[in-house]
C-alpha positions in Angstrom: 8.3 73.0 -59.0 6.5 76.3 -59.2 7.3 79.3 -57.7 4.3 78.8 -55.3 5.6 75.7 -54.0 9.1 77.0 -53.4 7.7 79.8 -51.1 5.2 78.1 -48.9 4.7 79.2 -45.4 6.9 77.5 -42.8 3.9 76.0 -41.1 3.0 74.3 -44.3 6.3 73.1 -44.8 6.5 71.5 -41.5 3.1 69.9 -42.0 4.0 68.5 -45.4 7.2 67.2 -43.9 5.4 65.4 -41.1 3.1 63.8 -43.3 5.6 62.6 -45.6 7.5 61.1 -42.5 4.1 59.4 -41.5 3.6 57.8 -45.0 7.1 56.8 -45.2 7.2 55.2 -41.8 4.3 52.7 -43.1 6.3 51.5 -46.2 9.7 49.9 -45.7 11.6 49.9 -49.0 12.5 46.4 -50.3 16.0 46.0 -51.7 17.6 43.0 -53.4 20.2 40.8 -51.4 23.7 40.0 -52.3 23.9 36.3 -51.7 26.9 34.4 -50.4 25.1 30.9 -51.0 27.4 28.2 -52.1 30.5 30.2 -51.7 29.4 32.5 -54.8 28.8 36.1 -54.3 25.8 36.8 -56.5 23.3 39.8 -57.2 19.9 39.0 -58.3 20.9 35.6 -59.4 24.1 36.8 -61.3 27.6 36.0 -60.0 29.7 39.0 -59.0 33.0 38.6 -61.1 35.7 37.0 -59.1 33.6 37.1 -55.9 35.0 40.7 -55.4 32.4 43.5 -55.0 33.6 47.2 -55.3 31.1 49.3 -53.4 30.4 51.9 -50.9 29.1 50.4 -47.4 26.6 52.8 -46.2 25.9 51.3 -42.9 25.9 48.2 -40.7 23.6 46.6 -38.1 23.9 43.9 -35.6 21.7 40.9 -35.9 21.0 37.7 -34.1 19.0 34.9 -35.8 17.7 31.7 -34.4 16.1 29.2 -36.7 13.5 26.7 -35.5 14.5 24.1 -37.9 17.8 23.0 -39.6 18.6 25.0 -42.6 17.0 23.5 -45.8 18.6 25.1 -49.1 15.5 24.0 -51.1 12.9 25.6 -48.4 14.8 28.4 -47.1 13.0 30.0 -44.0 12.9 33.4 -42.0 14.4 33.0 -38.3 11.9 32.2 -35.7 13.5 34.7 -33.4 15.7 37.4 -34.5 17.3 40.9 -33.0 18.4 43.8 -34.8 20.3 46.9 -33.4 22.7 49.7 -34.9 24.9 49.7 -31.8 24.7 46.0 -30.5 23.8 47.2 -27.1 20.8 45.7 -25.1 19.5 43.4 -27.9 16.1 41.9 -27.6 13.8 39.8 -29.8 12.3 41.9 -32.4 8.5 42.4 -32.2 8.0 40.9 -35.5 9.8 37.6 -34.4 7.3 34.8 -34.7 8.5 32.8 -31.7 10.6 35.2 -29.4 12.8 32.9 -27.1 13.6 35.2 -24.2 13.0 38.8 -23.0 16.5 39.7 -24.0 19.5 38.0 -26.0 21.7 38.2 -22.8 19.6 36.0 -21.0 18.5 33.6 -23.9 19.6 29.9 -23.6 20.0 29.8 -27.5 22.6 32.6 -27.3 24.8 30.8 -24.9 28.0 29.2 -26.0 27.6 25.4 -26.4 24.0 25.5 -27.2 24.4 24.8 -31.0 22.2 21.7 -31.5 25.0 20.4 -33.8 27.4 20.3 -31.0 30.5 22.1 -30.2 31.2 25.5 -28.6 28.9 27.4 -31.1 25.6 29.0 -30.2 22.1 28.1 -31.4 21.4 31.7 -32.2 23.9 33.0 -34.8 25.3 36.5 -34.6 26.3 38.6 -37.7 26.0 41.9 -39.4 23.9 43.3 -42.1 25.5 46.0 -44.7 23.7 48.2 -46.9 25.8 49.0 -50.0 26.0 51.1 -53.2 28.1 50.1 -56.2 31.4 52.0 -56.4 30.8 52.9 -60.0 28.2 55.2 -58.8 30.6 57.7 -57.5 32.6 57.7 -60.8 29.4 58.0 -62.7 28.0 60.8 -60.5 24.9 58.7 -59.9 25.0 58.2 -56.2 21.5 59.7 -55.7 19.8 57.1 -57.9 22.1 54.0 -57.3 20.3 50.8 -56.3 20.9 50.1 -52.7 21.6 46.5 -51.7 22.1 44.4 -48.7 24.6 41.9 -47.7 24.8 39.7 -44.5 28.1 38.9 -43.2 28.5 35.7 -41.1 29.6 35.8 -37.6 32.9 34.1 -38.5 33.9 37.2 -40.5 32.7 39.7 -38.2 36.3 40.1 -36.9 37.5 41.0 -40.4 35.0 44.0 -40.4 35.9 45.1 -37.0 39.6 45.3 -38.1 38.7 47.0 -41.2 36.6 49.7 -39.7 39.4 50.4 -37.2 41.9 50.6 -39.9 39.9 53.2 -41.7 39.8 55.3 -38.8 43.4 55.1 -37.9 44.9 55.4 -41.5 42.2 57.4 -43.3 40.3 59.1 -40.6 37.1 58.2 -42.5 34.0 56.2 -41.7 33.2 53.5 -44.1 30.5 55.3 -46.1 33.4 57.9 -47.2 35.5 55.0 -48.6 35.3 52.9 -51.8 35.6 49.3 -50.4 36.2 45.8 -52.0 34.0 43.1 -50.4 35.3 39.7 -51.2 34.3 36.1 -50.6 36.9 33.3 -50.0 36.8 29.7 -49.2 37.7 28.7 -45.7 38.5 25.2 -44.4 36.7 25.6 -41.0 34.0 28.0 -41.8 33.3 27.1 -45.6 33.5 30.8 -46.5 35.2 34.1 -45.2 34.1 37.7 -46.2 37.1 40.2 -46.2 37.1 44.0 -46.6 39.9 46.0 -48.5 40.1 49.9 -49.1 40.2 50.8 -52.7 40.4 54.6 -52.1 38.5 57.5 -50.7 35.4 59.3 -52.1 36.8 62.6 -52.9 33.9 64.3 -54.6 32.0 66.6 -52.3 28.7 66.3 -54.2 29.1 62.4 -53.9 29.9 62.7 -50.2 26.8 65.0 -49.7 24.6 62.6 -51.7 25.7 59.5 -49.7 25.1 61.3 -46.4 21.7 62.0 -47.7 21.0 58.2 -48.1 22.1 57.4 -44.5 18.7 57.7 -43.0 17.2 55.3 -45.7 20.0 52.9 -44.9 19.2 52.7 -41.3 15.6 52.3 -41.9 16.4 49.2 -44.2 18.9 47.7 -41.8 16.4 47.7 -39.0 13.8 46.4 -40.9 12.4 42.9 -40.1 12.9 39.6 -42.0 10.5 40.5 -44.9 13.3 40.8 -47.4 16.3 38.7 -46.3 18.4 35.8 -47.3 15.4 33.6 -46.8 14.0 34.9 -50.1 17.1 33.7 -52.0 17.4 34.6 -55.8 17.9 31.6 -58.2 21.4 30.0 -58.5 24.1 32.4 -59.8 24.9 32.2 -63.5 28.7 32.9 -63.9 28.1 33.6 -67.6 25.9 36.7 -67.0 27.2 40.2 -66.2 26.4 41.8 -62.8 25.0 45.1 -62.4 27.3 45.9 -59.4 
């Protein structure tokens, strides 16, 4: 950066910032998924050791997903109708949904208890959470700025574990999840097949790392609210337990 660019007039700085924002709004970053397929936690086709992922959870979003056809592991598809929200309030089908099923999730027949075509009390439209994460090692290495972000989708049956974890962080540590080192682990479950659990590994103490994390929160929200262009519908190859994972 030259001295001239350091001292641009305020009007120019504002113009450049606005143009940068306009260009960025047209391009949604693509990030890899952390898969839970088959009860194996995997990153880019490589199994996460012990199904335990040390990470920083940057953010989370509410999601509802309705699939027109029954899940086929050989031909994974994106949801025909889906909704995304940072708060979970007043959720409506995303404008990118191929087949919106209702004006709002609250009034949708597929989101009512007992609507699951497989029977039982479940819903045809499944609720869940999206998470954006960074590797915990990025803090120790001082590399939060450049650390690769990934997304993990938590099934609805494990959302209670997430809610309990967030509340425990607030009461015991007085910290949000992004200021903590967290272990996300995957476990077999008799009824639900898999269960995702969350455990505190410690706090992020370094001020520079905290500042770098906060600077990545806006990008995290952009990714969390992006439509299903890069989701678990584009699964990676089966996990290889003999390879080492980057996370």
